[in-house]
C-alpha positions as CSV (number, residue, x, y, z in Angstrom):
1,X,107.1,-28.4,104.2
2,X,106.4,-28.1,107.9
3,X,102.9,-27.8,109.1
4,X,102.9,-24.0,108.8
5,X,99.8,-22.0,109.8
6,X,98.5,-19.6,107.2
7,X,98.9,-16.7,109.6
8,X,102.6,-17.6,110.0
9,X,103.1,-17.8,106.3
10,X,101.4,-14.5,105.7
11,X,103.5,-12.7,108.3
12,X,106.7,-14.3,106.8
13,X,105.7,-13.2,103.3
14,X,105.1,-9.7,104.4
15,X,108.4,-9.3,106.4
16,X,110.7,-11.1,103.9
17,X,110.0,-9.1,100.7
18,X,107.6,-11.6,99.1
19,X,104.1,-10.1,99.3
20,X,102.9,-6.8,100.8
21,X,99.4,-5.4,101.4
22,X,98.4,-3.2,98.4
23,X,98.2,0.6,98.9
24,X,99.6,0.0,102.5
25,X,100.3,3.6,103.4
26,X,96.6,4.5,102.8
27,X,95.4,1.7,105.0
28,X,95.4,-0.9,102.2
29,X,92.6,-2.1,99.9
30,X,90.8,-5.3,100.8
31,X,92.2,-8.3,99.0
32,X,94.8,-6.3,97.1
33,X,98.4,-7.5,97.2
34,X,101.7,-6.2,95.9
35,X,104.6,-8.6,95.1
36,X,107.9,-7.4,96.7
37,X,111.4,-7.9,95.3
38,X,111.6,-11.6,96.1
39,X,107.9,-12.3,95.3
40,X,108.0,-10.6,91.9
41,X,111.1,-12.6,91.0
42,X,109.7,-15.9,92.3
43,X,106.5,-15.3,90.3
44,X,108.4,-14.5,87.2
45,X,110.5,-17.7,87.6
46,X,107.4,-19.9,87.9
47,X,105.9,-18.3,84.8
48,X,109.1,-18.7,82.8
49,X,109.4,-22.3,83.8
50,X,105.8,-22.9,82.7
51,X,106.4,-21.3,79.3
52,X,109.7,-23.2,78.9
53,X,108.2,-26.6,79.7
54,X,104.8,-26.2,77.9
55,X,105.8,-24.0,74.9
56,X,109.5,-23.7,74.3
57,X,110.2,-27.5,74.6
58,X,107.2,-28.6,72.6
59,X,106.8,-28.6,68.8
60,X,103.0,-28.6,69.1
61,X,102.6,-25.4,71.2
62,X,102.6,-21.7,70.6
63,X,102.2,-18.5,72.7
64,X,99.6,-15.7,72.7
65,X,99.1,-12.5,74.6
66,X,95.5,-11.3,74.0
67,X,94.0,-8.0,75.2
68,X,92.4,-7.7,78.6
69,X,89.5,-5.6,77.3
70,X,87.6,-7.4,74.5
71,X,84.4,-6.8,72.6
72,X,81.6,-7.5,75.1
73,X,80.0,-9.9,72.7
74,X,82.8,-12.3,73.5
75,X,81.4,-12.6,77.0
76,X,77.9,-13.0,75.7
77,X,78.9,-15.9,73.5
78,X,81.0,-17.6,76.3
79,X,78.1,-17.4,78.7
80,X,79.8,-15.1,81.2
81,X,77.3,-12.3,80.9
82,X,74.4,-14.5,81.4
83,X,75.7,-17.2,83.7
84,X,79.1,-16.3,85.3
85,X,77.9,-16.1,88.9
86,X,78.5,-17.3,92.4
87,X,76.1,-18.6,95.0
88,X,75.9,-15.8,97.7
89,X,74.2,-15.8,101.0
90,X,73.6,-12.9,103.4
91,X,73.8,-12.8,107.2
92,X,70.7,-10.9,108.3
93,X,72.4,-10.0,111.6
94,X,75.3,-8.2,110.1
95,X,74.2,-7.5,106.5
96,X,77.4,-9.1,105.3
97,X,77.5,-11.3,102.1
98,X,79.4,-14.5,101.7
99,X,79.9,-17.3,99.2
100,X,77.7,-20.1,100.5
101,X,79.7,-22.9,98.8
102,X,83.0,-21.7,100.3
103,X,81.5,-21.5,103.8
104,X,80.3,-25.1,103.3
105,X,83.7,-26.2,102.0
106,X,85.2,-24.9,105.2
107,X,82.7,-26.9,107.3
108,X,83.6,-30.1,105.3
109,X,87.3,-29.4,105.6
110,X,87.1,-28.9,109.4
111,X,85.3,-32.3,109.8
112,X,87.8,-33.9,107.4
113,X,90.6,-32.7,109.7
114,X,88.9,-34.3,112.7
115,X,88.7,-37.6,110.8
116,X,92.3,-37.1,109.7
117,X,93.4,-36.6,113.3
118,X,91.6,-39.8,114.3
119,X,94.0,-41.7,112.0
120,X,96.9,-40.3,114.1
121,X,95.4,-40.4,117.6
122,X,92.1,-42.2,118.3
123,X,89.6,-40.2,120.4
124,X,86.3,-41.7,121.6
125,X,84.5,-38.4,121.0
126,X,84.7,-38.4,117.2
127,X,84.5,-42.2,117.0
128,X,81.3,-42.4,119.0
129,X,79.8,-39.4,117.0
130,X,80.6,-41.3,113.9
131,X,79.0,-44.5,115.1
132,X,75.9,-42.7,116.5
133,X,75.4,-41.1,113.1
134,X,75.4,-44.4,111.2
135,X,73.2,-46.0,113.8
136,X,70.6,-43.2,113.6
137,X,70.8,-43.1,109.8
138,X,70.2,-46.9,109.7
139,X,67.1,-46.5,111.9
140,X,65.6,-43.7,109.8
141,X,66.5,-44.6,106.3
142,X,67.9,-48.0,105.6
143,X,67.1,-51.6,106.6
144,X,69.9,-54.1,107.4
145,X,69.2,-55.7,104.0
146,X,69.8,-52.5,102.0
147,X,72.5,-50.9,104.1
148,X,75.2,-52.3,101.9
149,X,74.0,-50.1,99.0
150,X,75.4,-47.0,100.8
151,X,79.1,-47.8,100.3
152,X,81.2,-49.1,97.4
153,X,83.7,-51.4,99.0
154,X,83.4,-54.7,100.8
155,X,85.2,-53.3,103.9
156,X,82.9,-50.3,104.1
157,X,79.8,-52.5,103.8
158,X,81.0,-54.9,106.4
159,X,81.8,-52.1,108.8
160,X,78.5,-50.3,108.3
161,X,76.5,-53.5,108.9
162,X,78.6,-54.2,112.0
163,X,77.8,-50.8,113.3
164,X,74.1,-51.3,112.8
165,X,74.1,-54.5,114.7
166,X,76.5,-53.6,117.6
167,X,75.6,-49.9,117.8
168,X,77.5,-48.2,120.6
169,X,77.7,-51.1,123.0
170,X,81.2,-52.2,121.9
171,X,82.3,-49.3,119.7
172,X,85.7,-49.2,121.3
173,X,86.4,-52.8,120.4
174,X,85.0,-52.2,116.9
175,X,87.3,-49.2,116.5
176,X,90.4,-51.2,117.6
177,X,89.5,-54.1,115.3
178,X,89.1,-51.7,112.4
179,X,92.3,-49.8,113.1
180,X,94.2,-53.1,113.1
181,X,94.0,-53.3,109.3
182,X,97.2,-52.7,107.3
183,X,98.1,-49.0,107.0
184,X,97.3,-48.4,103.4
185,X,94.1,-50.5,103.4
186,X,93.0,-48.7,106.6
187,X,93.7,-45.2,105.0
188,X,91.7,-46.2,101.9
189,X,88.7,-47.5,103.7
190,X,88.8,-44.6,106.2
191,X,88.7,-42.1,103.4
192,X,85.7,-43.8,101.9
193,X,84.0,-43.8,105.3
194,X,84.5,-40.1,105.6
195,X,83.2,-39.4,102.1
196,X,80.1,-41.6,102.7
197,X,79.6,-39.9,106.1
198,X,79.1,-36.5,104.3
199,X,77.1,-37.8,101.4
200,X,74.7,-39.7,103.6
201,X,74.4,-37.0,106.3
202,X,73.6,-34.2,103.8
203,X,71.9,-36.4,101.2
204,X,74.1,-35.0,98.5
205,X,75.7,-36.7,95.4
206,X,79.2,-35.4,96.1
207,X,81.4,-33.2,98.4
208,X,81.5,-30.2,96.1
209,X,79.0,-27.7,97.5
210,X,79.3,-25.5,94.3
211,X,77.5,-28.3,92.4
212,X,74.6,-28.6,94.9
213,X,71.4,-26.8,94.2
214,X,70.9,-23.4,95.9
215,X,68.2,-24.9,98.1
216,X,70.5,-27.7,99.3
217,X,73.3,-25.2,100.1
218,X,70.9,-23.1,102.2
219,X,69.5,-26.2,103.9
220,X,73.0,-27.5,104.9
221,X,74.0,-24.0,106.1
222,X,71.2,-23.9,108.5
223,X,71.5,-27.6,109.5
224,X,75.2,-27.1,110.4
225,X,74.5,-23.8,112.2
226,X,77.3,-22.2,110.2
227,X,79.0,-19.3,111.9
228,X,79.7,-15.9,110.4
229,X,83.5,-16.1,109.8
230,X,83.9,-12.4,110.8
231,X,81.9,-12.5,114.1
232,X,82.2,-16.1,115.2
233,X,78.4,-16.1,115.8
234,X,75.9,-18.4,114.1
235,X,74.5,-16.5,111.2
236,X,70.8,-15.8,110.4
237,X,71.1,-16.8,106.8
238,X,69.0,-15.8,103.9
239,X,68.3,-18.0,100.9
240,X,71.2,-18.5,98.5
241,X,71.2,-16.4,95.3
242,X,73.3,-16.0,92.3
243,X,75.4,-12.8,91.6
244,X,77.5,-12.1,88.5
245,X,81.2,-11.9,89.0
246,X,82.2,-9.7,86.0
247,X,84.0,-6.4,86.5
248,X,82.2,-3.8,84.4
249,X,83.6,-0.6,83.1
250,X,83.1,1.9,80.3
251,X,85.3,2.6,77.3
252,X,85.4,6.1,76.0
253,X,84.3,9.5,77.4
254,X,80.6,8.7,77.9
255,X,79.1,6.2,80.2
256,X,76.0,4.4,78.8
257,X,75.1,0.9,77.8
258,X,76.8,1.3,74.4
259,X,80.2,1.8,76.0
260,X,80.1,-1.1,78.5
261,X,83.1,-3.4,78.5
262,X,84.3,-6.0,80.9
263,X,87.6,-6.8,82.6
264,X,88.2,-10.3,81.4
265,X,87.4,-13.0,84.0
266,X,89.6,-15.5,82.3
267,X,92.3,-15.6,79.6
268,X,90.9,-18.6,77.7
269,X,88.4,-16.7,75.5
270,X,91.3,-14.6,73.9
271,X,92.6,-17.9,72.6
272,X,89.3,-19.1,71.2
273,X,88.5,-15.9,69.3
274,X,92.0,-16.0,67.8
275,X,91.9,-19.7,66.8
276,X,91.5,-19.1,63.1
277,X,94.3,-16.5,63.1
278,X,96.7,-18.7,65.0
279,X,95.9,-21.9,62.9
280,X,96.5,-19.9,59.7
281,X,99.6,-17.9,60.7
282,X,101.4,-20.5,62.8
283,X,100.7,-23.3,60.3
284,X,100.2,-25.7,63.3
285,X,98.4,-29.0,62.6
286,X,95.9,-30.5,64.9
287,X,96.6,-31.5,67.6
288,X,98.2,-28.3,68.8
289,X,98.0,-26.0,71.7
290,X,98.0,-22.3,72.5
291,X,99.3,-21.0,75.8
292,X,98.7,-17.7,77.5
293,X,99.7,-16.0,80.7
294,X,97.9,-12.9,81.8
295,X,95.8,-11.0,84.3
296,X,92.1,-11.8,85.0
297,X,89.6,-10.2,87.2
298,X,86.6,-11.5,89.2
299,X,84.5,-9.6,91.6
300,X,84.7,-12.2,94.3
301,X,82.4,-11.3,97.2
302,X,84.3,-13.4,99.8
303,X,88.0,-13.6,98.8
304,X,90.4,-14.8,101.4
305,X,93.1,-17.1,102.5
306,X,95.8,-14.6,101.6
307,X,96.4,-14.8,97.8
308,X,94.5,-18.1,97.3
309,X,91.4,-16.3,96.1
310,X,91.8,-12.6,94.9
311,X,89.9,-10.3,92.7
312,X,92.9,-9.6,90.5
313,X,95.0,-12.6,89.6
314,X,97.2,-14.1,86.9
315,X,96.3,-17.2,85.0
316,X,98.4,-19.6,83.0
317,X,96.1,-21.4,80.5
318,X,96.5,-23.8,77.6
319,X,93.9,-24.6,75.0
320,X,95.0,-27.8,73.3
321,X,93.0,-28.4,70.1
322,X,92.4,-31.9,69.0
323,X,90.2,-34.1,66.7
324,X,86.6,-34.4,67.8
325,X,84.9,-37.6,68.9
326,X,83.3,-38.3,65.4
327,X,86.8,-38.0,63.7
328,X,89.0,-39.8,66.3
329,X,86.8,-41.6,68.9
330,X,88.2,-41.5,72.4
331,X,91.3,-39.5,71.3
332,X,90.3,-36.4,73.3
333,X,90.0,-38.5,76.5
334,X,93.4,-39.9,75.9
335,X,94.8,-36.4,75.6
336,X,93.0,-35.4,78.8
337,X,94.7,-38.2,80.7
338,X,98.1,-37.2,79.2
339,X,97.7,-33.6,80.2
340,X,96.8,-34.7,83.8
341,X,100.1,-36.5,84.0
342,X,102.1,-33.7,82.4
343,X,100.7,-31.1,84.8
344,X,101.4,-33.3,87.8
345,X,104.9,-34.0,86.5
346,X,105.6,-30.3,86.1
347,X,104.6,-29.6,89.7
348,X,106.8,-32.3,91.1
349,X,109.8,-32.4,88.9
350,X,110.1,-28.7,87.9
351,X,108.5,-26.6,90.6
352,X,109.6,-29.1,93.3
353,X,106.2,-29.7,95.0
354,X,106.2,-32.7,97.3
355,X,104.1,-35.5,95.8
356,X,102.4,-36.2,99.1
357,X,101.0,-32.7,99.1
358,X,99.2,-33.3,95.8
359,X,96.1,-35.3,94.9
360,X,94.0,-35.7,91.8
361,X,90.3,-35.5,92.0
362,X,88.1,-36.4,89.0
363,X,84.8,-34.6,88.8
364,X,81.8,-36.7,89.3
365,X,79.2,-36.7,86.6
366,X,76.8,-34.5,88.6
367,X,79.4,-31.7,89.0
368,X,80.7,-31.6,85.4
369,X,79.9,-28.5,83.3
370,X,77.2,-29.3,80.7
371,X,79.8,-29.1,77.9
372,X,82.6,-31.1,79.7
373,X,83.4,-34.7,78.8
374,X,85.9,-34.9,81.7
375,X,87.4,-32.6,84.3
376,X,90.1,-33.3,86.9
377,X,91.4,-31.0,89.6
378,X,95.0,-31.3,90.9
379,X,94.6,-30.3,94.6
380,X,97.4,-29.1,96.9
381,X,97.3,-29.3,100.7
382,X,97.5,-25.6,101.6
383,X,97.9,-24.6,105.3
384,X,94.1,-24.2,105.5
385,X,93.4,-27.6,103.9
386,X,93.1,-29.1,100.4
387,X,92.3,-26.6,97.7
388,X,92.2,-26.6,93.9
389,X,95.5,-25.8,92.3
390,X,95.2,-26.8,88.6
391,X,92.1,-27.8,86.6
392,X,92.3,-29.9,83.5
393,X,89.1,-29.9,81.5
394,X,87.9,-31.6,78.3
395,X,85.7,-28.8,77.0
396,X,84.7,-30.6,73.8
397,X,83.8,-28.1,71.0
398,X,81.6,-25.9,73.2
399,X,83.6,-22.7,73.0
400,X,84.4,-22.6,69.3
401,X,80.8,-23.4,68.4
402,X,79.5,-20.7,70.7
403,X,81.7,-18.1,69.1
404,X,80.8,-19.3,65.6
405,X,77.1,-18.9,66.4
406,X,77.6,-15.4,67.9
407,X,80.1,-13.9,65.5
408,X,78.8,-15.7,62.4
409,X,82.5,-16.4,61.5
410,X,83.8,-19.9,60.5
411,X,86.1,-21.3,63.2
412,X,86.3,-24.8,61.8
413,X,89.6,-26.5,60.9
414,X,90.4,-28.0,57.6
415,X,92.7,-31.0,57.9
416,X,94.7,-31.3,54.6
417,X,96.0,-34.8,55.5
418,X,92.7,-36.5,55.4
419,X,90.7,-33.8,53.6
420,X,88.2,-33.3,56.4
421,X,86.7,-30.2,58.0
422,X,85.6,-30.1,61.6
423,X,85.3,-28.1,64.8
424,X,88.1,-29.2,67.1
425,X,87.6,-30.4,70.7
426,X,89.8,-28.7,73.3
427,X,91.6,-29.8,76.4
428,X,92.2,-26.9,78.9
429,X,94.9,-27.2,81.6
430,X,94.4,-24.0,83.6
431,X,96.4,-23.0,86.7
432,X,96.4,-19.7,88.6
433,X,99.9,-18.3,88.7
434,X,99.2,-16.5,92.0
435,X,97.8,-19.7,93.5
436,X,100.8,-21.7,92.3
437,X,103.0,-19.0,93.9
438,X,101.2,-19.6,97.2
439,X,101.6,-23.4,96.9
440,X,105.3,-23.0,96.1
441,X,105.8,-20.7,99.1
442,X,104.0,-23.1,101.5
443,X,105.8,-26.1,100.0
444,X,109.2,-24.5,100.6
445,X,108.6,-23.3,104.2
446,X,110.5,-25.2,106.8
447,X,111.5,-24.6,110.4
448,X,114.6,-26.3,111.8
449,X,116.2,-26.2,115.3
450,X,118.3,-23.2,115.8
451,X,120.6,-22.1,118.7
452,X,119.6,-22.2,122.3
453,X,116.2,-23.9,121.9
454,X,115.1,-21.6,119.1
455,X,114.0,-22.4,115.6
456,X,115.0,-20.9,112.3
457,X,113.3,-20.7,108.9
458,X,114.7,-22.3,105.8
459,X,112.9,-21.8,102.5
460,X,113.7,-24.9,100.5
461,X,112.9,-23.7,97.0
462,X,114.1,-25.9,94.1
463,X,117.1,-24.1,92.6
464,X,115.3,-23.4,89.3
465,X,112.5,-21.7,91.2
466,X,114.4,-19.8,93.8
467,X,114.2,-16.0,93.4
468,X,117.9,-15.6,94.2
469,X,120.2,-18.3,93.0
470,X,123.6,-17.4,94.5
471,X,124.7,-15.5,97.6
472,X,128.1,-13.8,97.4
473,X,129.6,-13.1,100.9
474,X,133.2,-11.8,101.6
475,X,134.4,-13.5,104.8
476,X,135.2,-10.0,106.2
477,X,134.6,-6.6,104.7
478,X,138.2,-6.1,103.6
479,X,137.7,-8.8,101.0
480,X,134.7,-6.9,99.5
481,X,136.6,-5.9,96.4
482,X,137.2,-9.5,95.4
483,X,133.6,-10.4,96.3
484,X,132.3,-7.6,94.2
485,X,134.3,-8.9,91.2
486,X,132.8,-12.3,91.7
487,X,129.3,-10.8,92.0
488,X,129.8,-9.0,88.7
489,X,130.9,-12.2,87.0
490,X,128.0,-14.3,88.2
491,X,125.2,-11.7,87.9
492,X,125.6,-11.9,84.2
493,X,124.1,-15.4,84.5
494,X,122.1,-15.6,87.7
495,X,120.2,-13.4,90.1
496,X,122.7,-13.0,93.0
497,X,122.6,-11.4,96.5
498,X,125.6,-9.5,97.9
499,X,125.9,-9.3,101.7
500,X,128.8,-8.2,103.8
501,X,127.0,-7.3,107.1
502,X,127.5,-9.4,110.2
503,X,129.2,-12.7,110.7
504,X,129.4,-15.3,107.9
505,X,127.1,-17.5,109.9
506,X,124.4,-14.8,110.2
507,X,124.6,-14.2,106.5
508,X,124.2,-17.9,105.8
509,X,121.1,-17.9,108.0
510,X,119.7,-14.8,106.2
511,X,120.3,-16.6,102.9
512,X,118.5,-19.7,104.1
513,X,115.6,-17.7,105.2
514,X,114.9,-16.3,101.8
515,X,115.7,-19.5,100.0
516,X,119.1,-18.9,98.3
517,X,120.2,-22.5,97.4
518,X,124.0,-21.8,97.2
519,X,126.2,-19.3,98.9
520,X,129.8,-18.4,98.2
521,X,132.3,-17.4,100.9
522,X,135.1,-15.2,99.5
523,X,138.4,-15.4,101.5
524,X,142.0,-14.8,100.2
525,X,143.4,-18.2,100.8
526,X,141.2,-19.8,98.2
527,X,140.5,-16.7,96.1
528,X,144.2,-16.2,95.4
529,X,144.2,-19.7,94.0
530,X,141.2,-18.8,91.8
531,X,138.7,-20.9,93.8
532,X,136.0,-20.3,96.3
533,X,134.0,-22.2,99.0
534,X,130.4,-23.0,97.9
535,X,127.8,-23.9,100.6
536,X,124.7,-25.9,99.9
537,X,121.6,-24.5,101.7
538,X,119.8,-27.9,102.3
539,X,122.8,-30.1,103.4
540,X,125.0,-27.4,104.9
541,X,127.9,-29.1,103.1
542,X,130.7,-27.0,101.5
543,X,133.0,-27.7,98.6
544,X,135.8,-25.9,96.8
545,X,135.0,-24.9,93.2
546,X,137.3,-23.2,90.7
547,X,136.1,-19.7,89.7
548,X,136.4,-20.6,86.1
549,X,133.9,-23.5,86.6
550,X,131.3,-21.6,88.8
551,X,128.8,-20.9,86.0
552,X,128.8,-24.5,84.8
553,X,128.7,-25.7,88.4
554,X,125.5,-23.7,89.2
555,X,123.9,-24.6,85.8
556,X,124.4,-28.2,86.6
557,X,122.7,-27.7,90.0
558,X,119.6,-26.3,88.2
559,X,120.1,-22.6,88.9
């Protein structure tokens, strides 16, 4: 993945059949997107690979497709009606409303980028600002004797004390000494310094603004003189308040409180309310999981970053039911760790995400949901910075207990092997299909040198993900009949693209631009011998393959 800007990726997606603005001929609808021919196929490929890996290839998994509209008591029991809300803040100058935590995340991300750039190219500006901060903090809050309590590593503590003693007098020498550490050690200590910088400066327990109190969010917003993202001017911010995210509608011909229903904000609850049905009909034994792919809707006030956060999106969720703590102590935590590894493996080995573009972040105790025993986010480095891609949560028995209490139905599980009855714990790996689509798009995007000082785009999709697997190109138009025969043969097995316009070089370039991993050139010299030339997108290499072996050849390549 090249360091593509989000605006560049958005323009590319719009012009190359991946994603279009929704209702475009009517001026569009804010945060509404339609998936074009390539985008729809790419999304379907990702979904099918997820189902194949997590359902089809596992004996302990099954699939569900629950309704979007559910009895509204489902959302009462789950806590969504009473507590599914976002922290919102208004700019008095423009009367616009934003999510406070997301504005704060952008501030943190921008400062993180400054620190990240310091790793590559030292600048006295950020270094001196960093040292000045610690010096001032030491004067106000901490004595030399207690300064070591701020950090967690010896290197950090040593560095902080050295700052307090030397202050800015020899900061350049201090910086050079610090940077002389081995690369990996320096990166590790530097990351911790950045984290501590935020935590100490804002006096917060972590770097997740969503978990801060509403008062703290408003305080930091004013402290940092946060700008309105639409005007670029510092906002006159109100206090932070909570607003419910549920889309509400009415079922039937009348519109009153008795007909209110909600567009589901997540797919998980459809699994929980069907737990007893699935356990009985599938005859699965705990531990087992239920997977679901489907649309969900959230009335986001400040959606953005293209399709990263939208009001209508698709989720791919698993609820993996296991023995509770009192039956199998620690087992649910072991399964949580296993699912973390499985999800990361899927991203790297199946989708083809580069490992250096991923990181795992375990939630700190202060930010865990009240019912969660452990939660981990797999984050991806999007063009705008690090963002959550996949969440793996140990939800204990909260959901099943909540639905038992509200519905008065028994959702416990009877284990015939040890003759025990219990309410299972659940591990929930949840990923947004649309968000994974964006990560896959960004991960594949690459620009390489072209002709005469230009550059060209190559979308390096893994073959199993690529929306089009094979391009079929006659060398010249008079060989189109043979090329069409080949297209008909291969399209029984793969999504193919036929193109006879322009030179073969131009057609190869167009194929690279939309991510076709393999292209076939049809010309009589080889075709008359029942063979063709196959070109590899990434290497540019070509090889002769017998027509009779083409399907097996592409299957072995992962298509």
